[in-house]
N, CA and C of each residue as an Amber inpcrd file, in Angstrom:
protein
   318
 -22.6550000  11.9200000   0.9350000 -21.7440000  11.4910000  -0.1160000
 -22.4490000  10.4560000  -0.9920000 -22.3620000  10.6250000  -2.2770000
 -23.0250000   9.7240000  -3.2090000 -22.3390000   8.3840000  -3.3040000
 -23.0600000   7.4340000  -3.8440000 -22.5350000   6.0770000  -3.9800000
 -21.2920000   6.0590000  -4.8750000 -21.3170000   6.8720000  -5.9200000
 -20.1700000   6.9320000  -6.8290000 -18.9060000   7.3040000  -6.0640000
 -19.0000000   8.2620000  -5.1720000 -17.8290000   8.7270000  -4.4230000
 -17.2650000   7.6400000  -3.5110000 -18.1450000   6.8750000  -2.8910000
 -17.6980000   5.7780000  -2.0330000 -16.9750000   4.7320000  -2.8810000
 -17.5880000   4.3470000  -3.9860000 -16.9620000   3.3520000  -4.8680000
 -15.6430000   3.8660000  -5.4340000 -15.6130000   5.1450000  -5.7600000
 -14.3960000   5.7510000  -6.2970000 -13.2580000   5.6600000  -5.2760000
 -13.5230000   6.0510000  -4.0310000 -12.4860000   5.9960000  -3.0100000
 -12.0620000   4.5630000  -2.7150000 -13.0140000   3.6310000  -2.7170000
 -12.6550000   2.2340000  -2.4730000 -11.8060000   1.6780000  -3.6180000
 -12.0690000   2.1360000  -4.8400000 -11.2340000   1.6860000  -5.9620000
  -9.8400000   2.2900000  -5.8600000  -9.7420000   3.5280000  -5.3850000
  -8.4310000   4.1600000  -5.1770000  -7.6650000   3.4450000  -4.0630000
  -8.3940000   3.0340000  -3.0300000  -7.7910000   2.2890000  -1.9250000
  -7.2430000   0.9570000  -2.4240000  -8.0330000   0.2830000  -3.2330000
  -7.6120000  -0.9960000  -3.7940000  -6.3600000  -0.8140000  -4.6620000
  -6.3410000   0.2400000  -5.4600000  -5.1820000   0.5230000  -6.3140000
  -3.9520000   0.8360000  -5.4690000  -4.1380000   1.5700000  -4.3680000
  -3.0110000   1.8940000  -3.4870000  -2.4670000   0.6370000  -2.8070000
  -3.3670000  -0.2710000  -2.4590000  -2.9430000  -1.5460000  -1.8480000
  -2.1090000  -2.3390000  -2.8550000  -2.5760000  -2.4210000  -4.0880000
  -1.8330000  -3.1340000  -5.1420000  -0.4750000  -2.4740000  -5.3640000
  -0.4630000  -1.1450000  -5.4030000   0.7920000  -0.4090000  -5.5980000
   1.7840000  -0.7400000  -4.4800000   1.3200000  -0.7340000  -3.2340000
   2.1970000  -1.0440000  -2.1160000   2.7060000  -2.4860000  -2.2090000
   1.8290000  -3.4120000  -2.5450000   2.2360000  -4.8190000  -2.6230000
   3.1860000  -5.0600000  -3.7910000   3.0030000  -4.3460000  -4.8800000
   3.9600000  -4.4570000  -5.9950000   5.3230000  -3.9110000  -5.5660000
   5.3170000  -2.8260000  -4.8050000   6.5780000  -2.2700000  -4.2950000
   7.2470000  -3.2520000  -3.3390000   6.4360000  -3.8910000  -2.4830000
   6.9770000  -4.9010000  -1.5590000   7.6290000  -6.0470000  -2.3190000
   6.9840000  -6.4520000  -3.4020000   7.4730000  -7.5880000  -4.1880000
   8.5320000  -7.1800000  -5.2150000   8.9650000  -5.9170000  -5.1540000
   9.9890000  -5.3980000  -6.0760000   9.5440000  -5.4920000  -7.5380000
   8.2660000  -5.3230000  -7.7740000   7.7510000  -5.3380000  -9.1420000
   7.6240000  -3.9090000  -9.6530000   7.4480000  -3.7900000 -10.9430000
   7.3860000  -2.4760000 -11.5760000   6.1970000  -1.6610000 -11.0680000
   6.4490000  -0.3930000 -10.7580000   5.3740000   0.5350000 -10.3980000
   5.6160000   1.8490000 -11.1300000   4.6780000   2.7590000 -10.9760000
   4.7960000   4.0820000 -11.5890000   6.0720000   4.7920000 -11.1260000
   6.5040000   4.5110000  -9.9160000   7.7030000   5.1310000  -9.3510000
   8.9260000   4.8470000 -10.2210000   9.0030000   3.6520000 -10.8030000
  10.1320000   3.2980000 -11.6690000  10.1930000   4.2190000 -12.8800000
   9.0180000   4.5650000 -13.4030000   8.9610000   5.4340000 -14.5780000
   9.2800000   6.8840000 -14.2290000   8.8760000   7.3000000 -13.0240000
   9.1010000   8.6860000 -12.6080000  10.5670000   8.9620000 -12.2920000
  11.2460000   7.9590000 -11.7250000  12.6300000   8.1470000 -11.2910000
  13.5300000   7.0140000 -11.7930000  13.6730000   6.8850000 -13.1080000
  14.4610000   5.7450000 -13.6240000  15.9160000   5.7390000 -13.1640000
  16.4800000   6.9210000 -12.9110000  17.8740000   7.0020000 -12.4540000
  18.0580000   6.4120000 -11.0590000  16.9660000   6.3320000 -10.2870000
  17.0470000   5.8480000  -8.9110000  17.3670000   4.3560000  -8.8290000
  17.0530000   3.6210000  -9.8680000  17.2530000   2.1630000  -9.8540000
  18.7010000   1.8130000  -9.5110000  19.6190000   2.6960000  -9.8800000
  21.0480000   2.4470000  -9.6350000  21.4370000   2.6460000  -8.1640000
  20.5600000   3.2430000  -7.3790000  20.8970000   3.5640000  -5.9940000
  20.4150000   2.4760000  -5.0340000  21.2210000   2.1380000  -4.0300000
  20.8510000   1.0710000  -3.0870000  19.5540000   1.3460000  -2.3250000
  19.2580000   2.6150000  -2.1060000  18.0600000   2.9640000  -1.3370000
  16.7930000   2.9220000  -2.1780000  16.9000000   2.6290000  -3.4620000
  15.7560000   2.7300000  -4.3700000  14.5180000   2.0080000  -3.8660000
  14.6700000   0.7630000  -3.4710000  13.4890000  -0.0160000  -3.0710000
  12.8890000   0.5030000  -1.7700000  13.7380000   1.0480000  -0.9010000
  13.2070000   1.6420000   0.3180000  12.3450000   2.8500000  -0.0380000
  12.8360000   3.7180000  -0.9020000  12.0670000   4.9030000  -1.3160000
  10.7690000   4.4960000  -1.9970000  10.8810000   3.5210000  -2.8630000
   9.7110000   3.0530000  -3.6160000   8.6240000   2.5470000  -2.6600000
   9.0230000   1.7830000  -1.6650000   8.0560000   1.2790000  -0.6770000
   7.5080000   2.4070000   0.1800000   8.3570000   3.3520000   0.5270000
   7.9180000   4.4950000   1.3260000   6.8590000   5.3040000   0.5800000
   7.0820000   5.5400000  -0.6980000   6.1190000   6.2910000  -1.5150000
   4.7870000   5.5530000  -1.5680000   4.8260000   4.2570000  -1.8080000
   3.5930000   3.4610000  -1.8950000   2.8720000   3.4180000  -0.5480000
   3.6290000   3.2920000   0.5450000   3.0460000   3.2640000   1.8920000
   2.3710000   4.6050000   2.1990000   3.0380000   5.7000000   1.8530000
   2.4760000   7.0370000   2.0800000   1.1770000   7.2190000   1.3120000
   1.1580000   6.7440000   0.0860000  -0.0620000   6.8320000  -0.7290000
  -1.1960000   6.0450000  -0.0680000  -0.8940000   4.8530000   0.3940000
  -1.8940000   4.0050000   1.0480000  -2.4420000   4.6910000   2.3010000
  -1.5510000   5.2380000   3.1270000  -1.9900000   5.9160000   4.3480000
  -2.8280000   7.1480000   4.0410000  -2.4910000   7.8660000   2.9970000
  -3.2480000   9.0630000   2.6140000  -4.6770000   8.6940000   2.2390000
  -4.8310000   7.6450000   1.4640000  -6.1800000   7.2430000   1.0380000
  -6.9710000   6.6780000   2.2150000  -6.3190000   5.9190000   3.0880000
  -6.9920000   5.4160000   4.2960000  -7.4550000   6.5970000   5.1530000
  -6.6060000   7.6040000   5.2870000  -6.9570000   8.7860000   6.0640000
  -8.1890000   9.4890000   5.4730000  -8.2320000   9.6220000   4.1620000
  -9.4050000  10.2140000   3.4990000 -10.6580000   9.3940000   3.7850000
 -10.5260000   8.0850000   3.6790000 -11.6640000   7.2010000   3.9610000
 -12.1660000   7.4020000   5.3880000 -11.2370000   7.4860000   6.3290000
 -11.6290000   7.6780000   7.7280000 -12.3340000   9.0160000   7.9210000
 -11.8060000  10.0710000   7.3170000 -12.4220000  11.3950000   7.4410000
 -13.8290000  11.4140000   6.8510000 -14.0240000  10.6530000   5.7800000
 -15.3330000  10.6170000   5.1040000 -16.2120000   9.4780000   5.6230000
 -15.7170000   8.7840000   6.6580000 -16.4450000   7.6760000   7.2860000
 -16.7940000   6.5660000   6.2910000 -15.8040000   6.2200000   5.4900000
 -15.9360000   5.1270000   4.5290000 -15.1030000   3.9600000   5.0440000
 -15.7090000   2.7940000   5.1180000 -14.9930000   1.6040000   5.6050000
 -13.8310000   1.2990000   4.6650000 -12.6690000   1.1140000   5.2370000
 -11.4920000   0.8100000   4.4220000 -10.8920000  -0.5420000   4.7760000
 -11.1150000  -1.0020000   6.0140000 -10.3820000  -2.1890000   6.4720000
 -10.8830000  -3.5050000   5.9060000 -11.9940000  -3.4830000   5.1720000
 -12.5120000  -4.7330000   4.5840000 -11.5540000  -5.2990000   3.5290000
 -10.7300000  -4.4440000   2.9470000  -9.8160000  -4.8880000   1.8920000
  -8.5010000  -5.4530000   2.4500000  -8.3910000  -5.4670000   3.7750000
  -7.1330000  -5.8770000   4.4050000  -7.3770000  -6.9470000   5.4540000
  -6.3470000  -7.7480000   5.7050000  -6.4340000  -8.7010000   6.8160000
  -6.3920000  -7.8960000   8.1090000  -6.7510000  -8.5320000   9.2190000
  -6.7300000  -7.8490000  10.5200000  -5.3180000  -7.3360000  10.8360000
  -4.3200000  -8.1360000  10.5150000  -2.9280000  -7.7630000  10.7850000
  -2.5130000  -6.5680000   9.9230000  -2.8890000  -6.5890000   8.6480000
  -2.5630000  -5.4770000   7.7540000  -3.2430000  -4.1910000   8.2310000
  -4.4970000  -4.2990000   8.6440000  -5.2310000  -3.1310000   9.1480000
  -4.5360000  -2.5720000  10.3900000  -4.0350000  -3.4690000  11.2260000
  -3.3090000  -3.0630000  12.4340000  -2.0530000  -2.2670000  12.0650000
  -1.3180000  -2.7310000  11.0600000  -0.1250000  -2.0190000  10.5970000
  -0.4990000  -0.6310000  10.0790000  -1.5790000  -0.5630000   9.3200000
  -2.0100000   0.7130000   8.7500000  -2.4010000   1.6930000   9.8530000
  -3.1300000   1.2050000  10.8460000  -3.5500000   2.0640000  11.9610000
  -2.3290000   2.5960000  12.7170000  -1.2870000   1.7680000  12.8520000
  -0.0900000   2.2210000  13.5610000   0.7300000   3.1950000  12.7140000
   0.4950000   3.1990000  11.4080000   1.0300000   4.1680000  10.4470000
   2.5320000   4.0620000  10.1730000   3.2830000   3.3300000  10.9700000
   4.7280000   3.2820000  10.7990000   5.1140000   2.0920000   9.9210000
   5.8400000   2.3700000   8.8440000   6.2980000   1.2800000   7.9910000
   7.6130000   0.7530000   8.5680000   7.5060000  -0.3060000   9.3310000
   8.6760000  -0.9090000   9.9730000   9.1200000  -2.1260000   9.1730000
  10.2400000  -2.6960000   9.5760000  10.6990000  -3.9210000   8.9130000
   9.6750000  -5.0340000   9.1280000   8.9610000  -4.9710000  10.2480000
   7.9330000  -5.9820000  10.5180000   6.8120000  -5.9150000   9.4760000
   6.4040000  -4.6970000   9.1370000   5.3720000  -4.5290000   8.1000000
   5.8810000  -5.1290000   6.7880000   7.1140000  -4.8210000   6.4410000
   7.6880000  -5.3310000   5.1900000   7.7920000  -6.8600000   5.2050000
   8.1890000  -7.4130000   6.3470000   8.3870000  -8.8640000   6.4440000
   7.0890000  -9.6390000   6.6180000   6.1060000  -9.0240000   7.2810000
   4.9080000  -9.7850000   7.6560000   3.6170000  -9.2670000   7.0380000
   3.7120000  -8.4300000   6.0020000   2.5020000  -7.9100000   5.3500000
   1.6270000  -9.0620000   4.8790000   2.2870000 -10.0450000   4.2620000
   1.5800000 -11.2590000   3.8710000   1.5960000 -12.1490000   5.1050000
   0.4850000 -12.7580000   5.4200000   0.3220000 -13.4670000   6.6980000
   1.4720000 -14.3980000   7.0550000   1.8480000 -15.2870000   6.1530000
   2.9870000 -16.1700000   6.4210000   3.8390000 -16.2470000   5.1700000
   5.0850000 -16.5990000   5.3430000   5.9810000 -16.7190000   4.1940000
   5.5630000 -17.8800000   3.2860000   4.8670000 -18.8560000   3.8470000
   4.4640000 -20.0210000   3.0660000   3.2990000 -19.7130000   2.1330000
   2.4340000 -18.7790000   2.5320000   1.2300000 -18.5390000   1.7390000
   1.1460000 -17.1150000   1.2040000   2.2830000 -16.5810000   0.7780000
   2.2810000 -15.2250000   0.2250000   1.3930000 -15.1690000  -1.0000000
   0.5950000 -14.1490000  -1.0650000  -0.2030000 -13.9090000  -2.2640000
   0.4200000 -12.7250000  -2.9750000   1.3250000 -12.9990000  -3.8930000
   2.0180000 -11.9190000  -4.5870000   1.1170000 -11.3240000  -5.6530000
   1.3130000 -10.0530000  -5.8690000   0.5280000  -9.3450000  -6.8760000
   1.0760000  -9.7130000  -8.2450000   0.1760000  -9.9240000  -9.1750000
   0.6200000 -10.3100000 -10.5250000   0.9520000  -9.1560000 -11.3970000
């Protein structure tokens, strides 16, 4: 695999991480544009986070299949959540290491 392909996948991984964190922080994502009618539904943010989480897991899976390091972009705890693959309330509550030092996406 060429260097371009590795960098390309790592940039996609980074974008998926940002997308998931924007969904966690209830900020605007592409999902809002695709399904504007959903905003009125109580489950909207759950769906939005689920879509972003699925995208993140898909790209991590591709990286693993192609033997490209993916966990460097994540804390040890975040990598652990990704490996377990299940988006639980714990992942949503503890994605950022502590509530005091959240690094929200701009």
